[in-house]
C-alpha positions in Angstrom: -10.1 5.3 82.1 -11.2 5.5 78.6 -11.8 9.4 78.9 -8.2 9.6 80.4 -6.5 7.5 77.7 -8.2 9.5 74.9 -6.8 12.9 76.3 -3.4 11.4 76.5 -3.6 10.0 72.9 -5.5 13.0 71.4 -3.9 16.1 73.1 -0.3 15.4 71.7 -1.9 14.8 68.2 -3.8 18.2 68.2 -1.0 20.1 69.8 1.5 19.0 66.8 -1.2 19.6 64.2 -1.3 16.0 63.1 -5.0 15.9 63.5 -5.3 17.8 60.2 -5.8 21.5 61.5 -3.1 23.3 63.2 -4.2 26.0 65.5 -3.2 29.2 63.7 -4.5 31.8 66.2 -4.3 32.4 70.0 -8.0 32.8 70.2 -8.8 29.0 69.7 -5.9 28.0 71.8 -7.0 30.2 74.7 -11.0 30.2 74.4 -11.6 27.0 72.4 -10.9 23.4 72.5 -8.5 23.4 75.2 -10.7 25.6 77.6 -13.5 23.3 76.8 -11.4 20.1 76.9 -10.4 21.0 80.6 -13.9 22.4 81.7 -12.6 26.1 81.8 -15.0 28.9 81.1 -14.8 31.6 78.8 -12.4 34.3 79.7 -12.1 38.0 78.9 -9.4 39.3 76.6 -9.7 42.7 78.3 -11.1 43.8 81.6 -14.9 44.4 81.7 -15.8 48.2 82.2 -16.7 48.1 86.0 -17.4 51.6 86.5 -20.9 52.8 86.4 -20.1 56.4 85.8 -18.0 55.5 82.6 -20.7 53.2 81.5 -23.4 56.1 82.1 -21.4 58.9 80.7 -19.6 57.4 77.8 -22.0 54.4 77.2 -25.1 56.5 76.8 -23.7 57.9 73.5 -21.6 54.8 72.1 -20.4 51.6 73.0 -18.4 52.0 76.5 -15.1 50.8 75.3 -13.0 49.0 77.8 -10.0 50.9 79.2 -7.7 48.1 78.1 -8.1 48.8 74.3 -5.9 52.0 74.6 -2.9 53.1 76.5 -3.2 55.6 79.3 -1.6 58.1 77.2 -4.3 57.9 74.8 -7.2 58.3 77.6 -5.4 61.1 79.0 -5.5 62.9 75.6 -8.9 62.0 75.1 -10.1 63.2 78.4 -8.5 66.5 77.9 -10.3 67.4 74.8 -13.8 66.5 75.5 -15.0 69.8 74.1 -14.1 68.5 70.6 -14.9 64.6 71.1 -15.0 63.3 67.5 -17.0 66.3 66.2 -19.2 66.6 69.3 -19.0 68.5 72.6 -18.9 65.9 75.4 -17.8 68.2 78.2 -18.2 67.1 81.8 -17.9 68.7 85.1 -14.1 68.7 86.1 -14.9 66.2 89.0 -16.1 64.0 86.7 -13.3 64.2 84.1 -10.9 63.8 86.8 -12.7 60.6 88.1 -13.4 59.0 84.6 -9.8 59.9 83.7 -8.3 58.2 86.9 -10.4 55.0 86.0 -9.5 55.0 82.3 -5.7 55.5 83.0 -5.5 52.8 85.8 -7.2 50.4 83.7 -5.4 51.2 80.3 -3.9 48.4 78.0 -0.2 49.4 79.3 -1.4 48.9 82.8 -3.1 45.8 82.2 -2.2 41.9 82.2 -5.2 40.9 80.0 -3.8 39.3 76.8 -5.5 41.7 74.1 -4.2 44.7 76.3 -0.7 43.4 76.1 -0.9 42.8 72.3 -2.4 46.3 71.7 0.6 47.7 73.6 3.1 45.7 71.9 1.7 46.9 68.6 2.1 50.6 69.3 5.4 52.6 69.5 6.3 54.2 72.8 4.9 57.6 71.7 1.8 56.6 69.9 -1.4 57.8 71.5 -4.3 56.8 69.2 -7.4 58.4 70.0 -9.6 55.8 68.0 -9.3 52.2 68.6 -9.5 51.7 64.9 -6.3 53.3 64.7 -4.2 50.8 66.8 -2.2 48.5 64.5 -3.0 45.2 66.4 -6.8 46.1 65.8 -6.1 46.9 62.1 -4.2 43.6 61.5 -6.9 41.5 63.3 -9.6 42.9 61.0 -7.5 42.8 57.7 -9.5 40.1 56.2 -12.9 41.6 56.3 -14.3 43.0 53.2 -15.7 46.3 52.6 -19.2 44.4 52.4 -18.9 43.2 55.7 -17.9 46.4 57.3 -18.4 49.8 55.8 -20.9 48.8 53.2 -22.8 46.7 55.8 -25.5 49.1 57.5 -25.5 47.0 60.6 -21.7 47.5 61.2 -20.5 50.8 59.2 -17.3 50.7 61.1 -14.6 48.9 63.2 -15.7 51.1 65.8 -18.8 49.4 66.4 -17.3 46.3 68.3 -20.4 45.1 69.5 -22.0 44.7 66.0 -20.0 41.7 65.4 -18.3 40.7 68.9 -21.3 38.9 70.5 -19.6 39.0 73.8 -17.8 42.7 73.4 -19.5 43.9 76.6 -18.0 41.4 78.7 -14.5 41.9 77.6 -14.3 38.9 75.1 -13.5 39.1 71.4 -12.6 35.6 70.7 -13.0 34.7 67.0 -15.3 32.0 67.9 -17.7 34.4 69.1 -18.2 36.6 66.0 -21.1 36.9 64.1 -21.2 39.5 61.2 -24.6 40.6 60.5 -25.7 39.5 57.2 -22.7 37.3 56.8 -23.1 34.8 60.1 -20.4 33.3 62.0 -16.7 34.4 61.2 -14.6 31.5 60.3 -11.1 32.4 59.6 
């Protein structure tokens, strides 16, 4: 009874910000206190990579970015230029290109109902087809408070393209602010 009464009294205070700290970001609302309060687990922000071929071919050179981080038009463009993949020749047999392209396009941000994917799409113009996740306006906006010392000058990070350097659960599709640890700086506290 005491627990139920506490929830009844505490939740309205937290939701209105009377507790002294209003929620300013969707991360805490969707992954933090409220999830823990009702016993919910951590949920992904974008769908996890679930294609072994993609993980093998792309993940052998760099982080296997979740398809939900770019729109289908970006993945189509990227897969059509693997001979010039960011200064490298990443050509694959035509059958593999078709298989991987189909996976990426089917699971792209504009075909996903995951929250970050939806936010990524809403930050892009209909004709935008960025090839780099670091060119997505939503991603840029989410990282604007980070100093050069934390990113480019940090030898353990170097670039926003190294998601897994700071996002401790990036491989699972979770990019919650509560799970960020910047190498050499510790936990991120916005």
